[in-house]
C-alpha positions in Angstrom: 42.7 20.6 27.9 41.3 17.6 30.0 43.6 14.8 28.6 45.9 13.9 26.1 43.0 13.1 23.6 40.3 15.2 25.3 40.1 19.1 24.8 37.3 21.0 26.6 36.4 24.3 26.1 34.7 26.7 28.8 33.4 30.1 29.3 32.2 31.6 32.3 33.4 28.4 34.0 31.2 26.3 32.4 32.3 23.4 29.9 30.6 24.4 26.5 32.6 22.0 24.0 34.2 19.0 24.1 36.6 17.3 21.8 37.5 13.5 22.2 39.6 11.4 20.3 39.4 7.6 21.2 37.7 4.6 20.2 34.6 6.4 19.3 35.5 10.0 18.1 33.3 12.6 19.0 32.6 16.4 19.5 30.0 17.1 22.2 28.2 19.9 23.9 27.1 19.3 27.7 23.7 19.1 29.2 21.5 22.2 28.9 23.8 23.7 26.2 22.2 24.5 23.2 24.0 23.5 19.9 22.8 26.3 17.0 22.8 27.8 13.7 21.8 31.1 12.7 22.8 34.7 13.6 20.1 34.7 16.2 20.4 30.8 17.0 16.8 30.3 15.2 17.7 26.3 14.9 19.2 24.8 18.0 19.4 21.3 19.2 19.2 20.6 23.2 19.8 17.9 25.8 18.7 18.7 29.4 19.6 15.2 30.7 16.5 13.7 30.2 14.6 14.6 26.9 16.4 16.0 23.6 14.7 18.6 21.7 15.1 20.4 18.0 13.9 23.6 17.5 13.5 26.1 14.1 11.9 29.4 14.7 12.4 30.8 11.2 11.3 29.6 7.9 10.7 26.1 7.0 12.4 22.9 8.3 13.7 21.0 5.6 15.4 17.6 5.7 16.4 16.2 2.3 18.3 12.9 1.3 20.1 13.6 -1.8 21.4 10.0 -2.2 20.1 8.4 -5.1 17.6 5.7 -4.6 18.2 5.8 -0.9 15.5 5.9 2.2 14.8 8.3 5.2 14.2 6.0 8.2 12.3 6.7 11.4 13.0 4.2 14.0 12.0 4.1 17.8 11.6 1.6 20.6 9.6 -1.7 19.8 8.4 -2.1 23.3 10.7 -5.3 23.6 14.1 -3.6 24.4 14.8 -3.7 20.7 14.6 -0.7 17.9 12.2 -1.0 14.9 11.3 1.1 11.6 7.8 3.0 12.1 8.1 5.4 8.9 10.2 4.9 5.9 10.5 7.4 3.2 11.5 5.1 0.3 13.3 7.0 -2.4 13.6 4.3 -4.6 9.7 3.6 -5.2 8.9 7.1 -4.5 6.4 5.8 -1.8 6.2 6.3 2.1 5.8 3.1 4.2 3.7 2.7 7.4 5.6 -0.4 9.3 3.0 0.0 12.7 -0.3 0.4 13.0 -1.1 4.0 12.6 -3.8 6.1 14.4 -6.1 9.3 13.7 -7.1 11.4 16.6 -11.0 11.4 17.0 -12.7 13.5 14.7 -9.6 14.0 12.2 -9.7 13.2 8.6 -7.6 11.0 6.2 -7.8 12.6 2.7 -7.0 11.0 -0.7 -7.0 13.9 -2.8 -4.6 16.1 -1.3 -6.4 17.8 1.4 -9.9 18.8 -0.6 -13.1 16.8 0.1 -12.7 13.1 -0.6 -11.9 11.4 2.9 -12.6 9.2 5.5 -13.7 10.2 9.3 -15.0 9.2 12.6 -17.0 11.9 13.3 -18.7 10.6 16.4 -17.7 7.4 18.5 -18.2 4.2 16.6 -19.2 6.0 13.5 -17.0 5.9 10.3 -18.0 8.0 7.2 -17.1 8.1 3.5 -16.7 11.3 1.4 -16.3 11.7 -2.2 -16.2 15.0 -3.5 -17.6 16.6 -0.5 -20.8 14.1 -0.9 -21.0 11.3 1.7 -21.6 8.1 0.1 -21.3 5.3 2.9 -21.6 5.2 6.7 -20.7 2.2 9.3 -22.1 2.8 12.7 -21.7 0.2 15.5 -24.7 0.0 17.3 -26.8 -2.6 19.1 -28.0 -3.7 15.4 -24.8 -2.4 13.4 -25.7 -0.3 10.4 -24.3 0.1 7.3 -25.9 3.1 5.3 -25.8 4.2 1.6 -26.4 7.4 0.4 -25.8 7.2 -3.3 -26.7 4.7 -6.0 -24.8 1.3 -6.0 -23.7 0.0 -9.1 -23.2 -3.6 -10.0 -21.8 -4.7 -13.0 -23.8 -6.5 -15.5 -24.4 -10.3 -14.1 -22.6 -9.8 -11.5 -24.3 -11.2 -7.9 -25.4 -9.3 -4.7 -25.0 -12.0 -2.0 -27.5 -12.3 0.9 -25.7 -15.1 2.6 -22.4 -14.4 3.4 -21.2 -15.3 -0.8 -22.9 -18.8 -1.1 -25.9 -19.3 -3.3 -28.7 -17.0 -1.8 -28.5 -13.9 -4.2 -30.1 -11.2 -6.5 -28.6 -11.0 -10.2 -29.5 -9.3 -13.4 -28.9 -12.6 -15.3 -29.4 -10.6 -18.7 -30.7 -7.4 -20.0 -33.5 -6.3 -18.2 -33.9 -9.5 -16.1 -33.9 -9.7 -12.5 -33.6 -13.2 -10.8 -33.7 -14.1 -6.9 -32.1 -17.4 -5.9 -32.3 -18.9 -2.6 -30.3 -22.0 -2.0 -29.3 -21.8 -5.3 -32.9 -22.0 -6.6 -34.2 -19.7 -8.9 -37.4 -18.4 -6.7 -38.5 -15.1 -8.6 -37.8 -13.5 -11.8 -38.6 -10.0 -12.8 -38.3 -9.2 -16.8 -39.0 -6.1 -18.6 -37.4 -7.5 -21.6 -39.2 -7.8 -25.2 -42.9 -6.6 -25.5 -44.0 -8.7 -22.3 -43.1 -7.7 -18.8 -43.6 -10.1 -16.4 -42.7 -11.3 -13.1 -42.5 -15.1 -12.2 -42.5 -17.4 -9.1 -40.9 -20.9 -9.4 -41.5 -24.0 -7.0 -38.6 -26.2 -6.3 -39.0 -27.6 -10.2 -38.3 -24.1 -11.6 -42.1 -24.2 -13.2 -44.5 -21.3 -12.8 
């Protein structure tokens, strides 16, 4: 006993366990002492005075939250002297919330199909590749010219526009079935049609005359 409200247990001259009743009640082991479970201490926690480690050497390590609609939150220093959430397992919405910037190590893949063959990957510096079903559909490359490469068909719904000026009034559009129009500055400059029995290519001036 080390005091009226303080019990210490020693073995071989080393304090292994301390029980304290006070403003904050606690049971503690000292620095460098393993707090373990299992016949061979397969699970243990240890603080060495600088860092804390949790180690499991047999089977899976399972953490379970059984309270209905409650969360598991992972918090860490926010770089400004406070603490903030980084990852939340949201039990009420069955979602994982990433509250901070998330980084993948170079060359690693972000999978969308459980880890099979639909993913995004930066396989080389400044080159982002998009795969679906194992086939590459799109690639972004940062170079002196900056490139977007498409490797499969690009499908636009009927009458939708492919803008060439940032979304203003220069675009290509299938205005109706089998009729393709090119607009520049809002003016119809070219029409290609295979509709009906008279396929044609028409060029227009500003007054929309052939």
